[in-house]
FITOR-341698 format. One record per residue: x, y, z of N, C-alpha, C, O, CB in turn; residue in three letters. Coordinates in Angstrom, 2 decimals, m for minus. Glycine has a CB too. Layout:
N
+---------+---------+---------+---------+---------+---------+---------+---------+---------+---------+---------+---------+---------+---------+---------+---------+
!    n_xx !    n_yy !    n_zz !   ca_xx !   ca_yy !   ca_zz !    c_xx !    c_yy !    c_zz !    o_xx !    o_yy !    o_zz !   cb_xx !   cb_yy !   cb_zz ! residuo !
+---------+---------+---------+---------+---------+---------+---------+---------+---------+---------+---------+---------+---------+---------+---------+---------+
!       X !       Y !       Z !       X !       Y !       Z !       X !       Y !       Z !       X !       Y !       Z !       X !       Y !       Z !     Ala !
...
+---------+---------+---------+---------+---------+---------+---------+---------+---------+---------+---------+---------+---------+---------+---------+---------+
This chain:
106
+---------+---------+---------+---------+---------+---------+---------+---------+---------+---------+---------+---------+---------+---------+---------+---------+
!    n_xx !    n_yy !    n_zz !   ca_xx !   ca_yy !   ca_zz !    c_xx !    c_yy !    c_zz !    o_xx !    o_yy !    o_zz !   cb_xx !   cb_yy !   cb_zz ! residuo !
+---------+---------+---------+---------+---------+---------+---------+---------+---------+---------+---------+---------+---------+---------+---------+---------+
!  m39.11 ! m111.05 ! m197.81 !  m40.08 ! m110.83 ! m196.74 !  m39.40 ! m110.36 ! m195.46 !  m39.96 ! m109.55 ! m194.72 !  m40.86 ! m112.11 ! m196.48 !     Met !
!  m38.19 ! m110.87 ! m195.18 !  m37.49 ! m110.49 ! m193.96 !  m37.18 ! m109.00 ! m193.95 !  m37.32 ! m108.33 ! m192.93 !  m36.20 ! m111.30 ! m193.79 !     Ala !
!  m36.76 ! m108.48 ! m195.09 !  m36.48 ! m107.04 ! m195.17 !  m37.74 ! m106.22 ! m194.92 !  m37.70 ! m105.19 ! m194.26 !  m35.87 ! m106.68 ! m196.54 !     Ser !
!  m38.85 ! m106.69 ! m195.45 !  m40.13 ! m106.00 ! m195.22 !  m40.52 ! m106.03 ! m193.76 !  m41.00 ! m105.03 ! m193.22 !  m41.23 ! m106.64 ! m196.06 !     Gly !
!  m40.32 ! m107.18 ! m193.11 !  m40.64 ! m107.29 ! m191.68 !  m39.74 ! m106.37 ! m190.87 !  m40.21 ! m105.69 ! m189.96 !  m40.49 ! m108.74 ! m191.20 !     Ala !
!  m38.45 ! m106.34 ! m191.19 !  m37.54 ! m105.44 ! m190.47 !  m37.93 ! m103.98 ! m190.69 !  m37.87 ! m103.17 ! m189.77 !  m36.08 ! m105.68 ! m190.93 !     Leu !
!  m38.31 ! m103.65 ! m191.91 !  m38.77 ! m102.30 ! m192.21 !  m40.00 ! m101.93 ! m191.41 !  m40.09 ! m100.83 ! m190.88 !  m39.05 ! m102.14 ! m193.69 !     Gly !
!  m40.95 ! m102.85 ! m191.32 !  m42.17 ! m102.59 ! m190.54 !  m41.85 ! m102.42 ! m189.06 !  m42.42 ! m101.54 ! m188.40 !  m43.17 ! m103.74 ! m190.74 !     Ala !
!  m40.97 ! m103.24 ! m188.53 !  m40.58 ! m103.13 ! m187.12 !  m39.89 ! m101.78 ! m186.88 !  m40.19 ! m101.10 ! m185.90 !  m39.63 ! m104.30 ! m186.72 !     Ile !
!  m38.98 ! m101.42 ! m187.77 !  m38.27 ! m100.15 ! m187.61 !  m39.23 !  m98.97 ! m187.70 !  m39.14 !  m98.03 ! m186.91 !  m37.18 ! m100.01 ! m188.67 !     Ala !
!  m40.15 !  m99.00 ! m188.65 !  m41.14 !  m97.92 ! m188.78 !  m42.05 !  m97.87 ! m187.56 !  m42.37 !  m96.78 ! m187.07 !  m41.97 !  m98.11 ! m190.05 !     Leu !
!  m42.47 !  m99.01 ! m187.08 !  m43.31 !  m99.05 ! m185.88 !  m42.58 !  m98.47 ! m184.67 !  m43.19 !  m97.77 ! m183.86 !  m43.75 ! m100.47 ! m185.59 !     Gly !
!  m41.30 !  m98.77 ! m184.55 !  m40.54 !  m98.24 ! m183.42 !  m40.45 !  m96.72 ! m183.48 !  m40.41 !  m96.06 ! m182.45 !  m39.13 !  m98.85 ! m183.37 !     Ser !
!  m40.41 !  m96.17 ! m184.70 !  m40.38 !  m94.72 ! m184.85 !  m41.73 !  m94.11 ! m184.48 !  m41.79 !  m93.04 ! m183.87 !  m40.01 !  m94.35 ! m186.28 !     Leu !
!  m42.80 !  m94.78 ! m184.86 !  m44.14 !  m94.27 ! m184.57 !  m44.40 !  m94.15 ! m183.07 !  m45.10 !  m93.24 ! m182.62 !  m45.19 !  m95.16 ! m185.21 !     Leu !
!  m43.85 !  m95.08 ! m182.30 !  m44.05 !  m95.04 ! m180.84 !  m42.90 !  m94.32 ! m180.14 !  m42.81 !  m94.33 ! m178.91 !  m44.19 !  m96.47 ! m180.29 !     Val !
!  m42.03 !  m93.69 ! m180.93 !  m40.89 !  m92.92 ! m180.41 !  m39.96 !  m93.74 ! m179.52 !  m39.41 !  m93.23 ! m178.54 !  m41.39 !  m91.72 ! m179.64 !     Arg !
!  m39.79 !  m95.00 ! m179.88 !  m38.85 !  m95.90 ! m179.22 !  m37.99 !  m96.54 ! m180.32 !  m38.12 !  m97.73 ! m180.59 !  m39.60 !  m97.01 ! m178.36 !     Lys !
!  m37.12 !  m95.74 ! m180.96 !  m36.37 !  m96.26 ! m182.10 !  m35.63 !  m97.55 ! m181.76 !  m35.05 !  m97.70 ! m180.69 !  m35.38 !  m95.21 ! m182.58 !     Pro !
!  m35.67 !  m98.47 ! m182.70 !  m35.13 !  m99.79 ! m182.43 !  m33.62 !  m99.79 ! m182.20 !  m33.07 ! m100.78 ! m181.73 !  m35.46 ! m100.71 ! m183.57 !     Phe !
!  m32.95 !  m98.70 ! m182.53 !  m31.50 !  m98.61 ! m182.31 !  m31.13 !  m98.26 ! m180.87 !  m29.96 !  m98.31 ! m180.51 !  m30.91 !  m97.57 ! m183.23 !     Thr !
!  m32.12 !  m97.92 ! m180.05 !  m31.82 !  m97.50 ! m178.67 !  m31.06 !  m98.56 ! m177.88 !  m30.14 !  m98.22 ! m177.13 !  m33.11 !  m97.17 ! m177.95 !     Leu !
!  m31.42 !  m99.81 ! m178.03 !  m30.76 ! m100.88 ! m177.26 !  m29.27 ! m100.93 ! m177.50 !  m28.49 ! m101.03 ! m176.56 !  m31.37 ! m102.21 ! m177.61 !     Gly !
!  m28.88 ! m100.85 ! m178.75 !  m27.46 ! m100.88 ! m179.09 !  m26.80 !  m99.57 ! m178.66 !  m25.69 !  m99.58 ! m178.12 !  m27.26 ! m101.12 ! m180.61 !     Val !
!  m27.46 !  m98.46 ! m178.90 !  m26.89 !  m97.15 ! m178.57 !  m26.66 !  m97.02 ! m177.06 !  m25.66 !  m96.43 ! m176.65 !  m27.81 !  m96.02 ! m179.06 !     Ala !
!  m27.54 !  m97.54 ! m176.27 !  m27.39 !  m97.44 ! m174.82 !  m26.18 !  m98.21 ! m174.30 !  m25.63 !  m97.88 ! m173.25 !  m28.66 !  m97.95 ! m174.13 !     Arg !
!  m25.76 !  m99.22 ! m175.04 !  m24.59 !  m99.99 ! m174.62 !  m23.30 !  m99.17 ! m174.72 !  m22.33 !  m99.46 ! m174.03 !  m24.46 ! m101.25 ! m175.47 !     Gln !
!  m23.30 !  m98.15 ! m175.58 !  m22.09 !  m97.36 ! m175.78 !  m22.17 !  m95.97 ! m175.16 !  m21.27 !  m95.15 ! m175.34 !  m21.81 !  m97.23 ! m177.25 !     Ser !
!  m23.25 !  m95.70 ! m174.42 !  m23.42 !  m94.39 ! m173.82 !  m23.70 !  m94.54 ! m172.32 !  m24.32 !  m95.51 ! m171.90 !  m24.58 !  m93.61 ! m174.51 !     Met !
!  m23.24 !  m93.58 ! m171.52 !  m23.55 !  m93.64 ! m170.09 !  m25.05 !  m93.42 ! m169.86 !  m25.72 !  m92.74 ! m170.64 !  m22.73 !  m92.58 ! m169.32 !     Pro !
!  m25.54 !  m93.99 ! m168.78 !  m26.97 !  m93.92 ! m168.47 !  m27.50 !  m92.48 ! m168.43 !  m28.64 !  m92.24 ! m168.84 !  m27.23 !  m94.60 ! m167.14 !     Arg !
!  m26.70 !  m91.54 ! m167.96 !  m27.18 !  m90.15 ! m167.86 !  m27.45 !  m89.52 ! m169.23 !  m28.14 !  m88.51 ! m169.32 !  m26.17 !  m89.30 ! m167.10 !     Glu !
!  m26.93 !  m90.10 ! m170.30 !  m27.17 !  m89.57 ! m171.65 !  m28.48 !  m90.08 ! m172.24 !  m28.99 !  m89.51 ! m173.20 !  m26.01 !  m89.95 ! m172.58 !     Ala !
!  m29.03 !  m91.14 ! m171.68 !  m30.19 !  m91.79 ! m172.28 !  m31.43 !  m90.90 ! m172.35 !  m32.25 !  m91.08 ! m173.24 !  m30.52 !  m93.02 ! m171.51 !     Trp !
!  m31.57 !  m89.96 ! m171.44 !  m32.74 !  m89.08 ! m171.44 !  m32.50 !  m87.77 ! m172.17 !  m33.39 !  m86.92 ! m172.23 !  m33.15 !  m88.79 ! m170.02 !     Asp !
!  m31.32 !  m87.61 ! m172.72 !  m30.98 !  m86.40 ! m173.46 !  m31.77 !  m86.38 ! m174.78 !  m31.77 !  m87.36 ! m175.52 !  m29.44 !  m86.33 ! m173.74 !     Asn !
!  m32.45 !  m85.26 ! m175.06 !  m33.23 !  m85.18 ! m176.32 !  m32.37 !  m85.42 ! m177.56 !  m32.86 !  m85.96 ! m178.55 !  m33.90 !  m83.82 ! m176.42 !     Pro !
!  m31.10 !  m85.02 ! m177.53 !  m30.23 !  m85.24 ! m178.67 !  m29.98 !  m86.73 ! m178.89 !  m29.88 !  m87.18 ! m180.03 !  m28.91 !  m84.51 ! m178.47 !     Leu !
!  m29.88 !  m87.49 ! m177.81 !  m29.68 !  m88.93 ! m177.90 !  m30.89 !  m89.58 ! m178.59 !  m30.73 !  m90.41 ! m179.49 !  m29.46 !  m89.54 ! m176.49 !     Phe !
!  m32.09 !  m89.19 ! m178.17 !  m33.30 !  m89.73 ! m178.80 !  m33.40 !  m89.29 ! m180.25 !  m33.71 !  m90.11 ! m181.13 !  m34.56 !  m89.28 ! m178.02 !     Leu !
!  m33.15 !  m88.02 ! m180.52 !  m33.24 !  m87.51 ! m181.89 !  m32.24 !  m88.23 ! m182.81 !  m32.58 !  m88.61 ! m183.93 !  m32.97 !  m85.99 ! m181.92 !     Arg !
!  m31.03 !  m88.42 ! m182.32 !  m30.01 !  m89.12 ! m183.10 !  m30.48 !  m90.53 ! m183.44 !  m30.32 !  m90.98 ! m184.57 !  m28.68 !  m89.17 ! m182.33 !     Thr !
!  m31.06 !  m91.22 ! m182.47 !  m31.54 !  m92.58 ! m182.70 !  m32.77 !  m92.61 ! m183.59 !  m32.97 !  m93.57 ! m184.34 !  m31.84 !  m93.25 ! m181.39 !     Asn !
!  m33.59 !  m91.60 ! m183.53 !  m34.74 !  m91.52 ! m184.44 !  m34.24 !  m91.40 ! m185.88 !  m34.76 !  m92.07 ! m186.78 !  m35.66 !  m90.31 ! m184.07 !     Met !
!  m33.24 !  m90.56 ! m186.10 !  m32.70 !  m90.37 ! m187.45 !  m32.04 !  m91.66 ! m187.94 !  m32.27 !  m92.09 ! m189.07 !  m31.70 !  m89.21 ! m187.47 !     Ile !
!  m31.22 !  m92.26 ! m187.09 !  m30.54 !  m93.49 ! m187.49 !  m31.55 !  m94.60 ! m187.78 !  m31.42 !  m95.32 ! m188.76 !  m29.55 !  m93.95 ! m186.39 !     Ile !
!  m32.56 !  m94.74 ! m186.93 !  m33.58 !  m95.77 ! m187.15 !  m34.36 !  m95.50 ! m188.43 !  m34.75 !  m96.44 ! m189.13 !  m34.54 !  m95.83 ! m185.96 !     Ser !
!  m34.60 !  m94.23 ! m188.74 !  m35.31 !  m93.89 ! m189.98 !  m34.50 !  m94.31 ! m191.20 !  m35.05 !  m94.79 ! m192.19 !  m35.62 !  m92.38 ! m190.04 !     Ala !
!  m33.19 !  m94.12 ! m191.14 !  m32.34 !  m94.54 ! m192.26 !  m32.36 !  m96.06 ! m192.41 !  m32.46 !  m96.58 ! m193.52 !  m30.88 !  m94.05 ! m192.05 !     Val !
!  m32.27 !  m96.77 ! m191.28 !  m32.36 !  m98.24 ! m191.34 !  m33.72 !  m98.67 ! m191.89 !  m33.79 !  m99.57 ! m192.72 !  m32.13 !  m98.85 ! m189.93 !     Trp !
!  m34.79 !  m98.05 ! m191.43 !  m36.13 !  m98.40 ! m191.91 !  m36.24 !  m98.20 ! m193.42 !  m36.74 !  m99.06 ! m194.14 !  m37.20 !  m97.57 ! m191.17 !     Ala !
!  m35.77 !  m97.05 ! m193.88 !  m35.82 !  m96.77 ! m195.32 !  m35.01 !  m97.81 ! m196.10 !  m35.43 !  m98.27 ! m197.17 !  m35.28 !  m95.35 ! m195.60 !     Ala !
!  m33.86 !  m98.17 ! m195.58 !  m33.02 !  m99.15 ! m196.25 !  m33.72 ! m100.51 ! m196.34 !  m33.67 ! m101.17 ! m197.37 !  m31.69 !  m99.30 ! m195.52 !     Ser !
!  m34.36 ! m100.92 ! m195.25 !  m35.08 ! m102.20 ! m195.25 !  m36.24 ! m102.18 ! m196.25 !  m36.46 ! m103.16 ! m196.96 !  m35.60 ! m102.52 ! m193.85 !     Phe !
!  m36.97 ! m101.07 ! m196.30 !  m38.11 ! m100.97 ! m197.21 !  m37.62 ! m100.99 ! m198.66 !  m38.18 ! m101.69 ! m199.50 !  m38.93 !  m99.69 ! m196.93 !     Val !
!  m36.57 ! m100.22 ! m198.95 !  m36.02 ! m100.20 ! m200.31 !  m35.51 ! m101.60 ! m200.68 !  m35.71 ! m102.05 ! m201.81 !  m34.87 !  m99.15 ! m200.43 !     Val !
!  m34.86 ! m102.27 ! m199.74 !  m34.36 ! m103.63 ! m200.00 !  m35.52 ! m104.58 ! m200.30 !  m35.43 ! m105.40 ! m201.20 !  m33.54 ! m104.14 ! m198.80 !     Ala !
!  m36.60 ! m104.46 ! m199.54 !  m37.76 ! m105.32 ! m199.76 !  m38.31 ! m105.13 ! m201.17 !  m38.62 ! m106.09 ! m201.87 !  m38.85 ! m105.03 ! m198.72 !     Cys !
!  m38.41 ! m103.88 ! m201.58 !  m38.91 ! m103.59 ! m202.92 !  m37.94 ! m104.11 ! m203.97 !  m38.35 ! m104.72 ! m204.96 !  m39.13 ! m102.07 ! m203.09 !     Ile !
!  m36.65 ! m103.85 ! m203.75 !  m35.64 ! m104.31 ! m204.70 !  m35.60 ! m105.83 ! m204.81 !  m35.50 ! m106.37 ! m205.90 !  m34.28 ! m103.81 ! m204.30 !     Gly !
!  m35.68 ! m106.50 ! m203.67 !  m35.66 ! m107.97 ! m203.68 !  m36.92 ! m108.54 ! m204.34 !  m36.85 ! m109.56 ! m205.03 !  m35.53 ! m108.51 ! m202.26 !     Leu !
!  m38.05 ! m107.88 ! m204.12 !  m39.28 ! m108.34 ! m204.78 !  m39.15 ! m108.18 ! m206.29 !  m39.59 ! m109.04 ! m207.05 !  m40.50 ! m107.55 ! m204.26 !     Ala !
!  m38.55 ! m107.07 ! m206.73 !  m38.38 ! m106.84 ! m208.16 !  m37.40 ! m107.84 ! m208.78 !  m37.51 ! m108.18 ! m209.96 !  m37.88 ! m105.41 ! m208.41 !     Ala !
!  m36.45 ! m108.30 ! m207.96 !  m35.44 ! m109.24 ! m208.46 !  m35.76 ! m110.69 ! m208.12 !  m34.90 ! m111.57 ! m208.27 !  m34.08 ! m108.87 ! m207.89 !     Leu !
!  m36.96 ! m110.96 ! m207.66 !  m37.32 ! m112.31 ! m207.22 !  m37.02 ! m113.37 ! m208.25 !  m36.63 ! m114.49 ! m207.91 !  m38.78 ! m112.36 ! m206.86 !     Ala !
!  m37.20 ! m113.04 ! m209.50 !  m36.94 ! m114.01 ! m210.56 !  m35.72 ! m113.62 ! m211.38 !  m35.49 ! m114.12 ! m212.48 !  m38.17 ! m114.14 ! m211.47 !     His !
!  m34.93 ! m112.69 ! m210.82 !  m33.73 ! m112.22 ! m211.51 !  m32.49 ! m112.93 ! m211.01 !  m32.55 ! m114.04 ! m210.47 !  m33.56 ! m110.72 ! m211.34 !     Gly !
!  m31.38 ! m112.28 ! m211.20 !  m30.09 ! m112.90 ! m210.86 !  m29.88 ! m112.99 ! m209.36 !  m30.26 ! m112.10 ! m208.60 !  m28.95 ! m112.11 ! m211.49 !     Ser !
!  m29.26 ! m114.08 ! m208.95 !  m28.92 ! m114.27 ! m207.55 !  m27.91 ! m113.21 ! m207.11 !  m27.95 ! m112.73 ! m205.98 !  m28.36 ! m115.69 ! m207.30 !     Ala !
!  m27.00 ! m112.85 ! m208.02 !  m26.00 ! m111.84 ! m207.71 !  m26.68 ! m110.50 ! m207.37 !  m26.28 ! m109.83 ! m206.42 !  m25.03 ! m111.66 ! m208.88 !     Phe !
!  m27.69 ! m110.13 ! m208.14 !  m28.43 ! m108.89 ! m207.88 !  m29.07 ! m108.89 ! m206.51 !  m29.06 ! m107.88 ! m205.80 !  m29.49 ! m108.67 ! m208.95 !     Gly !
!  m29.63 ! m110.02 ! m206.13 !  m30.28 ! m110.13 ! m204.81 !  m29.24 ! m110.01 ! m203.70 !  m29.51 ! m109.39 ! m202.67 !  m31.04 ! m111.46 ! m204.68 !     Arg !
!  m28.08 ! m110.61 ! m203.90 !  m27.01 ! m110.52 ! m202.89 !  m26.55 ! m109.07 ! m202.75 !  m26.32 ! m108.59 ! m201.64 !  m25.82 ! m111.44 ! m203.28 !     Val !
!  m26.41 ! m108.38 ! m203.86 !  m25.98 ! m106.98 ! m203.83 !  m27.01 ! m106.14 ! m203.07 !  m26.64 ! m105.31 ! m202.24 !  m25.79 ! m106.43 ! m205.27 !     Val !
!  m28.27 ! m106.34 ! m203.36 !  m29.33 ! m105.58 ! m202.67 !  m29.30 ! m105.87 ! m201.18 !  m29.38 ! m104.95 ! m200.37 !  m30.72 ! m105.92 ! m203.26 !     Val !
!  m29.19 ! m107.13 ! m200.81 !  m29.17 ! m107.49 ! m199.39 !  m27.95 ! m106.91 ! m198.69 !  m28.05 ! m106.40 ! m197.57 !  m29.19 ! m109.00 ! m199.22 !     Gln !
!  m26.79 ! m106.98 ! m199.33 !  m25.57 ! m106.43 ! m198.72 !  m25.68 ! m104.92 ! m198.58 !  m25.31 ! m104.36 ! m197.54 !  m24.34 ! m106.79 ! m199.58 !     Ala !
!  m26.19 ! m104.26 ! m199.60 !  m26.34 ! m102.80 ! m199.56 !  m27.33 ! m102.38 ! m198.48 !  m27.17 ! m101.33 ! m197.86 !  m26.78 ! m102.27 ! m200.92 !     Ala !
!  m28.36 ! m103.19 ! m198.27 !  m29.39 ! m102.87 ! m197.27 !  m28.81 ! m102.80 ! m195.86 !  m29.38 ! m102.16 ! m194.98 !  m30.51 ! m103.90 ! m197.33 !     Ala !
!  m27.70 ! m103.46 ! m195.64 !  m27.05 ! m103.40 ! m194.33 !  m25.82 ! m102.49 ! m194.35 !  m25.56 ! m101.79 ! m193.37 !  m26.64 ! m104.80 ! m193.88 !     Phe !
!  m25.08 ! m102.49 ! m195.45 !  m23.86 ! m101.70 ! m195.52 !  m24.15 ! m100.19 ! m195.52 !  m23.49 !  m99.44 ! m194.81 !  m23.07 ! m102.07 ! m196.76 !     Ala !
!  m25.11 !  m99.76 ! m196.30 !  m25.39 !  m98.33 ! m196.42 !  m25.82 !  m97.74 ! m195.07 !  m25.23 !  m96.74 ! m194.64 !  m26.49 !  m98.09 ! m197.48 !     Val !
!  m26.82 !  m98.30 ! m194.39 !  m27.19 !  m97.70 ! m193.11 !  m26.12 !  m97.88 ! m192.03 !  m26.01 !  m97.05 ! m191.13 !  m28.49 !  m98.30 ! m192.62 !     Pro !
!  m25.33 !  m98.95 ! m192.12 !  m24.25 !  m99.14 ! m191.15 !  m23.20 !  m98.03 ! m191.29 !  m22.77 !  m97.45 ! m190.30 !  m23.59 ! m100.52 ! m191.33 !     Leu !
!  m22.81 !  m97.75 ! m192.52 !  m21.85 !  m96.67 ! m192.77 !  m22.44 !  m95.33 ! m192.35 !  m21.76 !  m94.52 ! m191.71 !  m21.44 !  m96.63 ! m194.26 !     Ile !
!  m23.71 !  m95.10 ! m192.70 !  m24.37 !  m93.86 ! m192.27 !  m24.35 !  m93.74 ! m190.76 !  m24.03 !  m92.68 ! m190.22 !  m25.82 !  m93.81 ! m192.79 !     Phe !
!  m24.69 !  m94.82 ! m190.06 !  m24.74 !  m94.80 ! m188.59 !  m23.39 !  m94.40 ! m188.00 !  m23.33 !  m93.53 ! m187.14 !  m25.17 !  m96.17 ! m188.05 !     Thr !
!  m22.33 !  m95.03 ! m188.46 !  m21.00 !  m94.72 ! m187.92 !  m20.62 !  m93.27 ! m188.19 !  m20.12 !  m92.59 ! m187.30 !  m19.95 !  m95.66 ! m188.54 !     Met !
!  m20.86 !  m92.80 ! m189.39 !  m20.50 !  m91.42 ! m189.73 !  m21.38 !  m90.41 ! m189.01 !  m20.89 !  m89.38 ! m188.55 !  m20.60 !  m91.21 ! m191.24 !     Arg !
!  m22.66 !  m90.69 ! m188.93 !  m23.58 !  m89.75 ! m188.28 !  m23.29 !  m89.65 ! m186.79 !  m23.31 !  m88.55 ! m186.23 !  m25.04 !  m90.18 ! m188.51 !     Tyr !
!  m23.03 !  m90.76 ! m186.15 !  m22.69 !  m90.73 ! m184.71 !  m21.41 !  m89.91 ! m184.51 !  m21.35 !  m89.09 ! m183.60 !  m22.50 !  m92.18 ! m184.15 !     Val !
!  m20.41 !  m90.11 ! m185.34 !  m19.18 !  m89.31 ! m185.25 !  m19.48 !  m87.83 ! m185.43 !  m18.94 !  m86.99 ! m184.71 !  m18.16 !  m89.78 ! m186.31 !     Asp !
!  m20.34 !  m87.51 ! m186.40 !  m20.73 !  m86.12 ! m186.65 !  m21.43 !  m85.51 ! m185.44 !  m21.10 !  m84.39 ! m185.03 !  m21.64 !  m86.04 ! m187.88 !     His !
!  m22.37 !  m86.23 ! m184.87 !  m23.12 !  m85.71 ! m183.71 !  m22.18 !  m85.51 ! m182.53 !  m22.26 !  m84.50 ! m181.83 !  m24.27 !  m86.67 ! m183.33 !     Val !
!  m21.30 !  m86.47 ! m182.30 !  m20.34 !  m86.34 ! m181.19 !  m19.40 !  m85.16 ! m181.39 !  m19.12 !  m84.42 ! m180.45 !  m19.52 !  m87.64 ! m181.03 !     Arg !
!  m18.91 !  m84.98 ! m182.60 !  m18.01 !  m83.86 ! m182.89 !  m18.72 !  m82.53 ! m182.68 !  m18.14 !  m81.59 ! m182.13 !  m17.49 !  m83.95 ! m184.33 !     Ser !
!  m19.94 !  m82.46 ! m183.12 !  m20.72 !  m81.23 ! m182.96 !  m20.98 !  m80.94 ! m181.48 !  m20.90 !  m79.79 ! m181.05 !  m22.06 !  m81.33 ! m183.71 !     Arg !
!  m21.30 !  m81.97 ! m180.72 !  m21.54 !  m81.79 ! m179.28 !  m20.26 !  m81.33 ! m178.58 !  m20.31 !  m80.46 ! m177.71 !  m22.06 !  m83.10 ! m178.65 !     Ala !
!  m19.13 !  m81.92 ! m178.96 !  m17.84 !  m81.51 ! m178.37 !  m17.55 !  m80.04 ! m178.70 !  m17.11 !  m79.29 ! m177.83 !  m16.69 !  m82.40 ! m178.89 !     Arg !
!  m17.79 !  m79.65 ! m179.94 !  m17.54 !  m78.27 ! m180.36 !  m18.43 !  m77.31 ! m179.59 !  m17.98 !  m76.23 ! m179.20 !  m17.77 !  m78.12 ! m181.87 !     Ala !
!  m19.67 !  m77.69 ! m179.37 !  m20.58 !  m76.82 ! m178.61 !  m20.16 !  m76.70 ! m177.15 !  m20.24 !  m75.62 ! m176.56 !  m22.02 !  m77.36 ! m178.69 !     Gln !
!  m19.69 !  m77.82 ! m176.58 !  m19.22 !  m77.76 ! m175.20 !  m17.97 !  m76.88 ! m175.08 !  m17.82 !  m76.13 ! m174.11 !  m18.91 !  m79.18 ! m174.68 !     Arg !
!  m17.09 !  m76.98 ! m176.06 !  m15.87 !  m76.18 ! m176.06 !  m16.20 !  m74.69 ! m176.22 !  m15.59 !  m73.84 ! m175.57 !  m14.92 !  m76.64 ! m177.19 !     Thr !
!  m17.17 !  m74.39 ! m177.09 !  m17.55 !  m73.00 ! m177.34 !  m18.19 !  m72.37 ! m176.11 !  m18.06 !  m71.16 ! m175.90 !  m18.51 !  m72.91 ! m178.53 !     Ala !
!  m18.89 !  m73.16 ! m175.31 !  m19.56 !  m72.60 ! m174.12 !  m18.69 !  m72.63 ! m172.88 !  m19.05 !  m72.06 ! m171.86 !  m20.85 !  m73.35 ! m173.85 !     Thr !
!  m17.54 !  m73.30 ! m172.96 !  m16.66 !  m73.41 ! m171.79 !  m15.76 !  m72.20 ! m171.62 !  m14.96 !  m72.15 ! m170.68 !  m15.81 !  m74.65 ! m171.89 !     Ala !
+---------+---------+---------+---------+---------+---------+---------+---------+---------+---------+---------+---------+---------+---------+---------+---------+
């Protein structure tokens, strides 16, 4: 149920265009970047990946409700590990691309 609730919260944050990752992202970015459309777009994409992961985990955990405890642990771990790895790599990708664009226009 917790994964389903997290998925619903994440999806709701996307619907109102206030991705739930903004709070954490703002801690690592200067205030002047917060209104940048790329910053919002990046967080929308990252939040969508987290939302999808939570929803898939909810479905997987429901399917394994009477199955092995090990399977449930794997699903729960993957529900956080996969989007976490995606987030780190995607942020690096976006930053690298932004740096390359700044260098090309300088």
